[in-house]
N, C-alpha and C positions, 0 to 999 in steps of 0.2 A: 828189830826193824831198821834201826839206824845203821847197824852193822851191815845189813844187806844192801842198803842204799849206798854206803861207802864202797862196798865191794863192786856194786854196779858202776859207780862213778870211776873207780880205778880201772875196771875192765874196759869201759867205753873209752876212757882216755888212752889207755894202752893201745886199744884198737885203732883209734884215730892217729896216734903218734907213729905207730909202727907200720900202719897200712899205707899212709900217705907216701913215704919214700919208696915203698915196694911196688907202687903202681907201674914203674918202668919194667919190672920183671914180672911178667904175667904168671909164671908158675909159682913164684914166691907169694904173690898177691893172692892167688887162688888158694894156696895152702893156708895162709893166715886167715883169710876170709872163711874158709871151711872150718878151721879149728874154732874161731871165735863164734861162728854161727852155731856150732855144736854145743859150745859152752853156754851160749845164750839160750838155746833151746832146752838144754838139760836143766838149767836153773829157771826156765820159764820167765826170762826177762824180756821186756819189750824193747824193740829197736828205738833209736833216738826219735825218728818221726812218729812212731806209734806212742812214745811216751809223751810227746807234745800234744798229740791228739787226745790221749788219756787225760792229761791235765785240763785241756779245754773242755772236754765233756764233764769232768768232775766239777770244775768251776761253774759250769752252766747248771748242773744239778744243784749245787749249793745255792746258786742264785734263785732258782725256782722254789727251794725249800726254806728260804730265809736264813741260810747259814753263811752267806757271803756279805761283804760290805755293801752299803747302799749305793755307792758309786758304780758298782758292777751290776747290782740287781736291777737298776733302771734300764739296762740294755736287754733284759730278758723279758719281753712283753708277750704274754700268751696271745695267740691269734684270736681267741674268743673275746679278749678284752678290747680289741680294735673295733671301733664302731662299724656296725653293719655286717660283721663277719660271724659265721658260726663254724665251729670246728668239731669234728668227731673225735679226733685224736689230739693229744696235748702238743700241738705244734706252736712254734714261736714266730712272731712277726719279724721279717727280714727287712730292715730299712734300706733305702736306696743309698748307694755310695756316690760321693761327688767326684772322687778321683779314681783313676783306673790303676794307679800304681800301689798305693797303700790302703786305700779305702776298703777293699775286700779282705785285707788281712787284719783289720782292726777287730777288737773283741766284739764291738757292737754289731758287726756284720758277720764275722766268721762263726761266732758262737751260735746264733739262731740258725744259720745256714747248715752247719754241721749237725746240730741237734735235730733238725727236721729230717736229716738223712739217716738217723739212727734207727735201728730195728725197733718195731712197735713194742716188743716185750720189754725193752729197756726204758721206754717212755712212760711206763706205768707210774703214776705219782705215789702209789702206796708202797713202792719198793724202798726199803731202808738203805742208808748210805753204804753200809758194809756189803749188802747183797748187790747193790748197783756197782760198786767197785769191782767185786769179784766177777760179776757177769760181764762187765765192760772189758776187763782184762782178758777174760776168756774169749770174748768176741774179737778183740783186736789181735790176740795171739793166733787165733784160728784163721783170721783173714790176713795173715802175714804175707806180704808181697815180696819179701827178700828171697 
């Protein structure tokens, strides 16, 4: 597993190092992008934005199942725990943000917001962490926008 993560890091670093200077030459840029996309698809690696999203969902899952530190767990409040609210699905309370620049990117806001947008099949609290990881990676890989 560690070897695979090292390979992914090397590949993504090479991708960013060599692709940046090639942006001036559109043909070379397209060739490198095509090859790197094919490698990533063949090895079923997530793109960088998808990996960040994967980590956000996984951390939220761990918060809801008591596997995360308490300082993160306090930001994942189920909607049913908020006074006067009932929820059919396990949705999370999204707090209001006070700043427009960084407030929505904070874990306290982005975690519940993205969790509530997740497919209902992945929101099942009975799913184990290994099944959740596998299903989430498949979901993100199939919804690849690259």
